[in-house]
LORO-680351 format. One record per residue: residue number from 0; chain; y, x, z of N, C-alpha, C in turn. Coordinates in steps of 0.2 Angstrom, whole numbers, plus 5000, padded with zeros to 4 digits. Atoms other than C-alpha are relative to their C-alpha. Example, Ala and Ser with C-alpha at 12.3 -4.5 7.8 and 13.67 -1.06 7.14 Angstrom:
! LORO-680351
[site 0; "A"; [4994; 5004; 5000]; [4978; 5062; 5039]; [5006; 5004; 5000]]
[site 1; "A"; [4994; 4996; 4999]; [4995; 5068; 5036]; [5005; 4996; 5003]]
! end
This chain:
! LORO-680351
[site 0; "A"; [5003; 4998; 4994]; [5028; 5051; 4960]; [4994; 5004; 4999]]
[site 1; "A"; [5007; 4996; 5000]; [5014; 5064; 4962]; [4995; 4997; 5005]]
[site 2; "A"; [5005; 5002; 4996]; [4998; 5060; 4970]; [4995; 5006; 5001]]
[site 3; "A"; [5006; 4995; 5000]; [4982; 5070; 4975]; [4993; 4996; 5002]]
[site 4; "A"; [5007; 5003; 4999]; [4963; 5066; 4976]; [4998; 5002; 5007]]
[site 5; "A"; [5003; 4999; 4993]; [4954; 5065; 4993]; [4996; 5006; 5000]]
[site 6; "A"; [5005; 4994; 5001]; [4941; 5078; 4987]; [5004; 5007; 5000]]
[site 7; "A"; [4996; 4994; 5001]; [4955; 5091; 4984]; [5006; 5000; 5005]]
[site 8; "A"; [4995; 5001; 4995]; [4966; 5087; 4999]; [5000; 5006; 5004]]
[site 9; "A"; [4998; 4994; 4995]; [4974; 5102; 5009]; [5006; 4998; 5002]]
[site 10; "A"; [4994; 5001; 4996]; [4988; 5103; 5021]; [5006; 5002; 4995]]
[site 11; "A"; [4995; 4997; 5004]; [4998; 5114; 5008]; [5001; 4994; 4994]]
[site 12; "A"; [4999; 5004; 5005]; [4995; 5101; 4994]; [5003; 4993; 5003]]
[site 13; "A"; [4997; 5006; 4998]; [5000; 5086; 5005]; [5008; 5002; 5002]]
[site 14; "A"; [4993; 4999; 4998]; [5016; 5095; 5011]; [5004; 5001; 4993]]
[site 15; "A"; [4996; 4999; 5007]; [5021; 5100; 4992]; [5000; 4993; 4997]]
[site 16; "A"; [4999; 5006; 5004]; [5017; 5083; 4985]; [5005; 4995; 5004]]
[site 17; "A"; [4995; 5004; 4996]; [5026; 5074; 4999]; [5007; 5002; 4999]]
[site 18; "A"; [4993; 4998; 5001]; [5041; 5085; 4997]; [5003; 4998; 4994]]
[site 19; "A"; [4998; 5002; 5007]; [5042; 5082; 4979]; [5002; 4993; 5000]]
[site 20; "A"; [4999; 5007; 5000]; [5040; 5064; 4981]; [5007; 4998; 5004]]
[site 21; "A"; [4994; 5002; 4997]; [5054; 5063; 4994]; [5006; 5002; 4997]]
[site 22; "A"; [4994; 4998; 5004]; [5066; 5073; 4983]; [5001; 4996; 4994]]
[site 23; "A"; [5000; 5005; 5005]; [5062; 5061; 4969]; [5003; 4994; 5002]]
[site 24; "A"; [4997; 5007; 4997]; [5066; 5046; 4980]; [5007; 5001; 5002]]
[site 25; "A"; [4993; 4999; 4998]; [5082; 5054; 4986]; [5004; 5000; 4993]]
[site 26; "A"; [4997; 5000; 5007]; [5087; 5056; 4967]; [5001; 4993; 4998]]
[site 27; "A"; [5000; 5007; 5002]; [5082; 5038; 4964]; [5005; 4996; 5004]]
[site 28; "A"; [4996; 5003; 4995]; [5092; 5032; 4979]; [5007; 5001; 4997]]
[site 29; "A"; [4993; 4998; 5002]; [5108; 5041; 4973]; [5002; 4996; 4993]]
[site 30; "A"; [4999; 5004; 5007]; [5106; 5034; 4955]; [5001; 4993; 5001]]
[site 31; "A"; [4999; 5008; 4999]; [5104; 5016; 4962]; [5006; 4999; 5003]]
[site 32; "A"; [4993; 5001; 4997]; [5119; 5018; 4972]; [5006; 5000; 4995]]
[site 33; "A"; [4995; 5000; 5005]; [5130; 5023; 4957]; [4999; 4995; 4995]]
[site 34; "A"; [5001; 5006; 5005]; [5122; 5010; 4946]; [5000; 4993; 5003]]
[site 35; "A"; [4999; 5007; 4997]; [5125; 4996; 4959]; [4993; 4997; 5001]]
[site 36; "A"; [5007; 5003; 4999]; [5106; 4993; 4961]; [5000; 5000; 5008]]
[site 37; "A"; [5000; 5001; 4993]; [5105; 4986; 4979]; [4993; 4999; 5003]]
[site 38; "A"; [5007; 5002; 4998]; [5086; 4982; 4980]; [4995; 5005; 4996]]
[site 39; "A"; [5004; 4995; 5003]; [5073; 4995; 4977]; [4993; 5000; 5005]]
[site 40; "A"; [5007; 5000; 4997]; [5054; 4995; 4982]; [4997; 5007; 5000]]
[site 41; "A"; [5003; 4993; 4999]; [5047; 5011; 4989]; [4993; 4999; 5000]]
[site 42; "A"; [5007; 5000; 5000]; [5030; 5014; 4985]; [4996; 5003; 5006]]
[site 43; "A"; [5004; 4997; 4994]; [5016; 5017; 4998]; [4997; 5007; 4998]]
[site 44; "A"; [5003; 4993; 5003]; [5011; 5032; 4986]; [5005; 5006; 5002]]
[site 45; "A"; [4996; 4994; 4998]; [5026; 5042; 4993]; [4997; 5005; 5004]]
[site 46; "A"; [5004; 4996; 4996]; [5016; 5050; 5006]; [4992; 4999; 4998]]
[site 47; "A"; [5007; 5001; 5002]; [4998; 5052; 4999]; [4996; 5000; 5006]]
[site 48; "A"; [5005; 5001; 4994]; [4985; 5046; 5012]; [5005; 5000; 5007]]
[site 49; "A"; [4996; 5000; 4994]; [5000; 5043; 5024]; [4997; 4997; 5007]]
[site 50; "A"; [5002; 5003; 4994]; [4991; 5032; 5036]; [4992; 5002; 5001]]
[site 51; "A"; [5008; 4999; 5000]; [4973; 5039; 5033]; [4999; 5006; 5005]]
[site 52; "A"; [5001; 4994; 4997]; [4965; 5051; 5045]; [4998; 5006; 4996]]
[site 53; "A"; [5001; 4994; 5005]; [4961; 5062; 5030]; [5006; 5004; 5000]]
[site 54; "A"; [4993; 4996; 5000]; [4980; 5067; 5031]; [5001; 5002; 5007]]
[site 55; "A"; [4999; 4998; 4994]; [4981; 5078; 5046]; [5007; 5004; 5000]]
[site 56; "A"; [4994; 4997; 5000]; [4998; 5086; 5040]; [5005; 4995; 5004]]
[site 57; "A"; [4995; 5004; 4996]; [5012; 5081; 5052]; [5006; 4998; 4996]]
[site 58; "A"; [4994; 5001; 5005]; [5023; 5074; 5038]; [5005; 4996; 5004]]
[site 59; "A"; [4994; 5004; 4997]; [5033; 5062; 5049]; [5004; 5005; 5004]]
[site 60; "A"; [4995; 4995; 4996]; [5040; 5077; 5060]; [5002; 5005; 4995]]
[site 61; "A"; [4998; 4995; 5005]; [5040; 5089; 5045]; [5006; 4998; 4996]]
[site 62; "A"; [4995; 5002; 5004]; [5051; 5078; 5035]; [5006; 4996; 5003]]
[site 63; "A"; [4995; 5004; 4997]; [5062; 5069; 5048]; [5007; 5003; 5001]]
! end
């Protein structure tokens, strides 16, 4: 999972990092299915500053 720092936060960086993290999550899910892994904890780092007012990128709609 990639992350970013608050002081260097931009909408472009949030979009790119979130997109990469979601793509990595999708690969992990497919691997887990093939390997018979039925439980997997998803990190809150998936969307950097996802619940913070500092994140003004509309990630919920952009990636739904």
